[in-house]
C-alpha positions as CSV (number, residue, x, y, z in Angstrom):
1,M,-21.5,4.4,7.5
2,E,-18.9,2.8,9.9
3,Q,-14.9,2.6,9.1
4,T,-13.0,-1.0,9.4
5,I,-10.5,-1.0,11.2
6,N,-7.1,-0.1,9.1
7,N,-4.0,0.4,10.9
8,V,-0.6,0.3,9.0
9,N,2.7,0.1,11.9
10,I,6.5,1.0,10.0
11,T,9.4,1.1,11.9
12,G,12.6,1.5,9.9
13,V,15.6,3.7,9.2
14,L,15.3,6.5,6.8
15,V,16.5,5.1,3.7
16,K,14.8,8.4,1.6
17,N,13.0,12.1,2.4
18,G,10.5,12.5,-0.1
19,L,8.6,15.4,1.1
20,E,8.3,18.6,-0.3
21,K,6.4,22.0,0.2
22,K,4.3,22.7,-2.1
23,E,0.9,25.1,-3.7
24,G,-1.7,24.0,-5.1
25,Q,-5.3,25.0,-5.9
26,K,-6.8,24.9,-2.2
27,G,-3.1,26.7,-0.6
28,E,0.3,25.7,0.7
29,F,0.6,22.1,1.9
30,I,3.7,19.5,2.1
31,G,3.1,16.2,0.2
32,G,5.3,13.3,-0.7
33,T,6.4,9.9,1.2
34,L,9.5,8.4,2.7
35,V,11.1,5.2,2.2
36,L,12.3,2.7,5.4
37,R,14.1,-0.1,5.7
38,T,13.1,-2.3,7.9
39,D,15.2,-5.1,9.9
40,D,14.5,-7.8,7.0
41,K,15.6,-5.4,4.1
42,S,11.9,-4.7,2.7
43,E,11.5,-1.0,2.1
44,H,8.5,1.3,2.5
45,E,6.9,3.5,0.8
46,V,4.7,5.8,3.2
47,K,2.7,8.8,1.5
48,Y,2.2,12.0,3.0
49,I,0.4,15.5,2.7
50,A,-0.9,18.1,5.3
51,N,-2.1,21.5,4.1
52,R,-0.4,24.5,5.8
53,Y,-3.9,26.1,7.4
54,K,-6.4,24.2,8.9
55,K,-10.7,25.4,8.8
56,D,-13.1,26.4,10.4
57,K,-16.2,24.0,10.9
58,E,-17.6,25.6,7.9
59,G,-14.9,24.7,5.9
60,N,-13.2,27.6,5.6
61,V,-9.7,28.5,5.3
62,T,-8.4,30.0,8.3
63,D,-4.5,32.1,9.1
64,V,-3.7,28.7,11.8
65,E,-0.9,27.1,10.4
66,S,-1.7,23.1,11.0
67,G,0.4,20.9,13.5
68,L,0.3,18.4,11.3
69,Y,2.1,20.8,8.2
70,K,4.6,21.8,10.9
71,G,5.1,18.7,12.2
72,L,5.8,17.6,8.3
73,E,7.6,20.7,8.0
74,T,10.3,19.7,10.9
75,V,10.6,16.6,8.7
76,I,11.9,18.2,6.0
77,D,14.3,20.4,8.0
78,E,15.8,17.9,10.2
79,Y,15.8,14.3,9.8
80,K,18.8,12.9,8.4
81,S,18.6,10.1,5.5
82,L,20.8,6.8,4.3
83,E,20.8,9.7,1.1
84,N,22.0,12.6,2.4
85,N,23.5,11.1,6.2
86,P,24.7,7.7,4.6
87,E,26.9,7.4,8.1
88,D,24.1,7.7,10.6
89,P,20.2,8.0,9.5
90,D,17.4,8.0,11.7
91,V,15.4,5.7,12.5
92,I,11.2,6.6,12.0
93,K,8.5,5.7,13.2
94,I,5.3,6.0,11.4
95,G,2.0,7.7,13.5
96,L,-1.8,7.3,12.4
97,G,-1.1,4.8,9.2
98,N,-3.4,2.7,7.2
99,F,-3.9,1.6,3.8
100,D,-5.5,3.3,1.7
101,V,-6.3,2.9,-2.2
102,Q,-4.7,4.4,-5.7
103,D,-6.4,3.8,-9.5
104,Y,-4.9,5.1,-12.5
105,M,-5.5,3.3,-16.1
106,G,-1.8,2.0,-17.9
107,K,-0.2,3.5,-20.3
108,Q,1.1,1.4,-22.0
109,D,-2.3,-1.7,-21.8
110,G,-5.0,1.2,-21.1
111,L,-6.3,-1.2,-18.2
112,L,-7.5,0.2,-16.0
113,K,-4.8,-0.4,-12.5
114,T,-5.8,-1.0,-8.7
115,Y,-2.7,-0.5,-5.7
116,A,-3.1,0.1,-2.0
117,N,-0.8,2.4,-0.7
118,A,0.6,3.2,3.0
119,S,-0.4,6.8,4.1
120,A,0.1,7.9,7.7
121,R,-0.1,11.4,9.4
122,F,2.7,11.8,11.5
123,A,6.2,10.5,11.6
124,N,7.8,10.7,14.2
125,R,12.3,10.0,15.1
126,L,13.0,8.0,17.4
127,T,15.7,8.3,20.1
128,G,17.3,6.6,23.5
129,E,16.0,3.3,24.8
130,E,13.0,3.7,22.2
131,L,15.2,3.7,19.3
132,E,17.2,0.3,21.1
133,T,14.4,-1.3,22.1
134,T,11.7,-0.6,18.9
135,P,11.8,-3.2,17.2
136,K,11.9,-2.4,12.6
137,V,9.5,-4.5,11.5
138,A,6.1,-3.1,8.7
139,T,2.7,-4.8,10.5
140,F,-1.2,-4.3,9.3
141,E,-4.1,-4.7,11.0
142,V,-7.2,-4.9,9.1
143,E,-10.8,-5.8,9.0
144,G,-13.4,-5.5,6.6
145,I,-15.9,-8.3,3.9
146,I,-14.0,-10.8,2.0
147,T,-14.8,-10.6,-1.8
148,D,-12.9,-13.4,-2.8
149,I,-10.8,-16.2,-1.6
150,I,-9.1,-18.5,-4.0
151,D,-5.4,-20.4,-4.8
152,E,-2.5,-18.1,-5.2
153,L,-0.9,-19.3,-9.1
154,K,2.7,-18.3,-9.8
155,K,3.0,-19.2,-13.8
156,E,-0.1,-20.7,-13.5
157,I,1.3,-23.3,-11.0
158,P,-0.4,-23.2,-7.3
159,T,1.7,-22.1,-4.6
160,G,0.2,-23.3,-1.6
161,N,-1.1,-20.2,-0.1
162,K,-4.4,-18.7,-0.6
163,E,-5.2,-15.7,-1.6
164,I,-7.6,-13.3,0.6
165,H,-9.6,-10.6,-1.8
166,L,-10.7,-7.8,1.1
167,D,-12.6,-4.7,1.0
168,I,-11.0,-2.0,3.5
169,I,-14.1,0.4,4.8
170,G,-12.8,4.0,5.4
171,Y,-14.3,7.5,5.4
172,E,-17.7,7.8,4.0
173,G,-18.2,4.2,2.6
174,K,-15.3,4.5,0.8
175,I,-13.9,0.7,-0.8
176,I,-10.1,0.2,-0.7
177,P,-9.8,-3.3,-2.3
178,I,-6.5,-5.3,-0.6
179,K,-5.0,-8.3,-1.9
180,L,-3.5,-10.8,1.5
181,I,-1.9,-14.2,0.8
182,V,-1.9,-16.7,3.8
183,P,0.9,-18.8,4.1
184,A,1.1,-22.4,3.2
185,K,1.9,-23.5,6.6
186,I,-1.2,-21.9,7.9
187,V,-4.1,-22.8,5.3
188,P,-5.7,-25.5,6.3
189,S,-6.0,-24.0,10.0
190,F,-7.5,-20.3,8.1
191,M,-10.2,-23.2,6.0
192,A,-10.8,-24.6,9.4
193,A,-11.6,-21.2,10.9
194,G,-14.8,-20.4,9.1
195,F,-14.1,-17.8,6.8
196,F,-15.8,-17.4,3.6
197,P,-17.0,-15.1,0.4
198,T,-18.9,-12.5,1.3
199,G,-18.6,-12.4,4.8
200,A,-16.6,-10.4,7.5
201,G,-13.3,-10.7,8.3
202,K,-9.9,-9.6,10.7
203,F,-6.9,-10.4,9.6
204,S,-3.2,-9.5,10.9
205,G,0.3,-9.7,9.1
206,K,3.5,-8.3,8.3
207,I,4.3,-6.4,5.1
208,I,7.2,-7.7,2.8
209,N,9.5,-6.2,0.3
210,T,12.3,-7.6,-0.2
211,K,15.2,-8.5,-2.8
212,K,16.8,-11.4,-3.6
213,V,20.1,-12.4,-5.2
214,E,19.8,-15.5,-7.5
215,T,22.2,-16.6,-9.7
216,I,20.9,-19.2,-12.6
217,T,22.9,-22.0,-14.8
218,E,21.8,-22.5,-18.1
219,H,23.6,-25.6,-19.3
220,Q,24.4,-25.2,-23.9
221,A,24.8,-28.2,-25.7
222,F,28.1,-27.2,-26.1
223,G,30.9,-25.1,-25.0
224,E,30.3,-23.0,-21.5
225,D,27.1,-22.4,-20.0
226,I,25.9,-19.3,-19.0
227,V,26.0,-17.9,-15.6
228,K,23.5,-15.1,-14.7
229,Q,22.0,-13.0,-11.7
230,V,18.4,-12.7,-11.7
231,T,17.5,-9.9,-8.7
232,T,13.3,-11.4,-8.0
233,T,11.1,-8.6,-6.0
234,L,8.8,-10.6,-3.1
235,R,5.9,-8.0,-2.6
236,L,3.4,-9.2,0.1
237,Y,0.6,-8.2,2.6
238,E,1.5,-11.7,4.3
239,V,-1.5,-12.7,6.9
240,T,-0.3,-14.2,10.5
241,G,-3.6,-14.4,11.9
242,G,-6.9,-13.6,11.9
243,T,-10.6,-14.2,13.2
244,P,-14.3,-14.5,11.0
245,K,-16.6,-11.5,11.9
246,S,-20.4,-10.9,10.6
247,M,-21.9,-7.5,8.9
248,A,-23.2,-6.9,12.8
249,D,-19.3,-7.2,14.0
250,I,-18.3,-5.2,11.9
251,K,-21.6,-2.6,12.5
252,I,-22.2,-2.8,7.7
253,S,-25.4,-3.4,6.7
254,N,-25.8,-5.0,2.9
255,E,-27.7,-2.4,2.1
256,E,-25.0,0.2,2.9
257,Y,-22.2,-1.9,1.5
258,E,-24.2,-2.3,-1.8
259,T,-24.0,1.3,-1.8
260,A,-20.1,1.7,-1.1
261,K,-20.0,-0.5,-3.8
262,S,-21.8,1.4,-6.4
263,K,-20.1,4.4,-5.5
264,R,-16.2,2.7,-5.9
265,R,-17.9,1.0,-9.8
266,L,-19.1,4.9,-10.3
267,K,-15.4,6.4,-9.7
268,L,-13.8,4.0,-11.9
269,Q,-15.9,4.1,-14.8
270,E,-14.9,8.1,-14.8
271,I,-11.7,7.0,-14.8
272,R,-12.6,5.0,-17.1
273,N,-14.1,8.0,-19.7
274,K,-11.7,10.2,-19.3
275,A,-9.3,7.9,-20.6
276,S,-10.3,7.0,-23.5
277,N,-11.8,10.9,-24.1
278,P,-9.4,12.2,-26.8
279,Q,-9.0,15.7,-24.7
280,N,-6.5,14.2,-22.3
281,G,-4.0,13.4,-25.2
282,F,-4.3,9.7,-25.4
283,T,-6.3,7.6,-26.3
284,Q,-7.2,4.1,-25.0
285,N,-7.4,0.2,-26.1
286,P,-11.3,0.3,-26.4
287,S,-11.5,-3.7,-25.9
288,A,-10.0,-2.6,-22.2
289,I,-12.9,-0.6,-20.8
290,N,-14.8,-2.9,-19.2
291,N,-11.7,-4.6,-17.7
292,Q,-12.6,-5.5,-14.1
293,A,-9.5,-3.2,-12.2
294,P,-7.2,-6.2,-11.1
295,T,-6.6,-7.0,-7.3
296,S,-3.0,-7.2,-6.7
297,M,-2.1,-5.2,-4.8
298,T,1.9,-3.9,-4.9
299,A,2.7,-5.4,-7.9
300,N,1.3,-2.7,-10.6
301,N,2.2,-0.2,-8.3
302,P,3.9,2.8,-10.2
303,F,6.7,3.8,-7.8
304,T,8.3,-0.2,-7.6
305,Q,8.1,-0.5,-11.1
306,G,10.8,0.2,-13.9
307,S,13.4,1.9,-11.5
308,Q,13.8,0.7,-8.3
309,N,15.2,2.6,-5.3
310,P,18.4,3.5,-5.8
311,F,19.7,3.9,-2.0
312,M,18.6,-0.3,-1.6
313,Q,21.1,-2.0,0.7
314,K,23.6,0.8,0.5
């Protein structure tokens, strides 16, 4: 089964280096995340993982060390972040970046959550002329099957934006669901372009993850008004352009797509079953078992809920 386009490109100041050497069931590996800050003050978390030793054609682990592992080892040992070198942090450009999907059961509500996260294979430090001429931005280019096109709502009120729910097709037919936002100013041209649910499309855009502090005044019936500051976070994949495609264009048949959807349904059911098993140490709300996974990608990100990056806007 063919894979569809799935490219993530991020260049930014290294805020936090969270890569670590670890020992797993399959041997030594490096895993963790890098947090990069772009020119719009967005902060982007990128996941990495690399086994220390390569495998042969039969899948057996050899004694040949992986180049990916060596590269990430250099990141751990040498790269400077705002966390450990606030005066002179490195600017990093990720390599072979893409979107992946993570599914998990919410411990508080017992609901199945789904979100897309960025991952990459390399991390290159910019120097010299490249450092001066490369913009610090986060962009994406993706292709897949459109599952829905709906109005974006905030507190049940339409914002004027459109949501595109897209199934990216990854390795071995893995479905990576993602929600894209079409800004209101380009919605008319988007609607006129001929996109429709069950059709395919290619989209490009920018990744946004910014904070805004607003001062709000609550007027009282008498006495002094209450003035307080409220921090809001804007997280979205904003579309800047796109082109309608057919299933033939992306070289995926309806039968292959239905098989991929069946595989994903089985995977999600396995997660539900595992969560509802008392042997796992917690029980799940039975009414949540049959709920569909939400398509909002960043709102359910466990790395961005609750505690925010302490080095934000240092």
